[in-house]
C-alpha positions, 0 to 999 in steps of 0.5 A: 330066928330068921323067920321071927325077923321077917318084918325087916328081912323081907323088905331087905331081901326083896326091896321091890315088894310091898306089904299087903295085909299079913304078907310081903308081896313081890313078883317072883324070886327075881324080886320084880314088883308084883304079887305072886310071891307072898312072904308070911309076916305073922302067924303060925307060918311066919317067915314061910313064903310061896312063889305062886309064879314058880312051877309046882315042885320047883326048889325055888317055889317055897321055904323059910327065910334061910332058903329065901336068903340062899336063893336071893343072895347066894344063888341057892347056896345054903352054906353061904346063907347059913354063915350070913344068918349066923352073922346077921343074928349075932351068933358068930362067936357063941358056943353050943350051949348059948346057941341052944339057949337062944333057940329056946328063947326064939321058940317062946317068942314064936309061940307068943307071936303065933297067939298074937297073930291069931288074935289079930286075924280074928279081930280083922275078920270081925272088923271086915264083917262090921262093914256090912252093917249100918251105915252100909246100904244097898248098892242100888241107887247109891254112889257105888252103882254110879261108879259101876255105871261109869265103868259101863256096868248097867245093874238094871240088866240084872233082875236082883242086886248082888248081895255081896256088894254094898255101899259104905259112905264112911269106910276108913282109909288109912292112906287118906287117914280118914273115912271115904265112900266105898263099894265094899264086897264080901269075901267068903270061904268054901263053906260060905263063911265071911272071911274078909272084905274088899274095898274100892274107895270112890269119889264123884267125877268133876261133873258130879254125875258119875263116880270114879275110883278115888285118886289114891295110890291104892284105891282097892284093898282087902281087909283080912286074909283072902287066900282061898276065898272069893267074892260071890258076884252072881248066882245065875240060874241056880240060887245055891251055894257054890259047893252045892252047884249041880254038876255041869253048871259052868262057873265064870271066874274073874280076877276083879269085881268089874270084869265079873259084873260085866260078864254077869250083865252080859250072861246073867245065866252064869255063876260068876265069882271074883278071885281078887287076885290071879294067883288066888283063882287056883286056891278057890275051893271049886265044886268037886269034879264029876264022879262015876263019869258024871260031868264036873263044873266047867270053869271059864277064866275071864282073862285080860289081854296081857302081853305074851311072855309077861309075868301075868301071862305066865301066872295065868298059864300056871293057874290053868295048869293047877286047875287042870291037875285038879281035874277041872275042865278049864277054858280061858275067855279074853276080849278082842285084841287091843282091848285090855279086859272085859270091863274095858270092852263094856266101858268103851261101849258106854263111852260111845253111847255117851258121846253119840 
């Protein structure tokens, strides 16, 4: 019954979080802002949560809303959490028969909610797919290419256009309550099926020559569920799907599109994908590891220079460990000290060229 009230309980228990798609996201069980802890707001797993920043197997890594309340409010004491839940649900004075009746009602409501969540998820998937039909156009010679140029990314360095990226002149933005120009990116699953769409809303600079991210609180958003999915930015030397990549071929994984494209332009022989979020890197169905002594596919994470000991740095360490546990060969590539990420490095070079 607590799980069914997750839409109101999650913000109450974790007020520093925010709604992102079908999840309420916050930094960790401690409640700081961030994305590593995800609470399912709808669907078959409604009320279930996972803290991807916690160590695998830790007692505070996942659970239901009762477990979350115990950890957040009572230091893990489930007895106190159970008493709180009975009071919260108005079950304090009910006899066993009435409680059984309430549980039966809750089960029926959960079934209805699950069916509705499935319908909504399918609707969002279809809506995400629709962004890649007209009026969406090639990113080449579009404002989206000018936006990338403003980020120091020269698409002419690539011998073909990334098919996962398009420019949409009228992409709906709920924050603006209207359509805005956007760079849209396909998010696919391990079988290559389109599962979601990443949107970066853009606007012209004051001089009208280049474009920049739109001045919104959230200029980047994903439409649809993207866990386990990725954006196929660049195929490199092997024009095959990720799951068919020959053994030994390296894979570069970035968090964002701009960092990934920066690396693709510098090293066009590489296979480059974007995971959208740091925690999601560990969820991507990478090719199977080598068998019978054959090499697998080395994975290089295009990382940012986060301060040592920060939540982001710890999250990266956990992602690396998860990949190693799966048998992957993992390396981490960072820009020089004093530079935030790979794209900032390229963008700094572009700024120098423009002012020279």
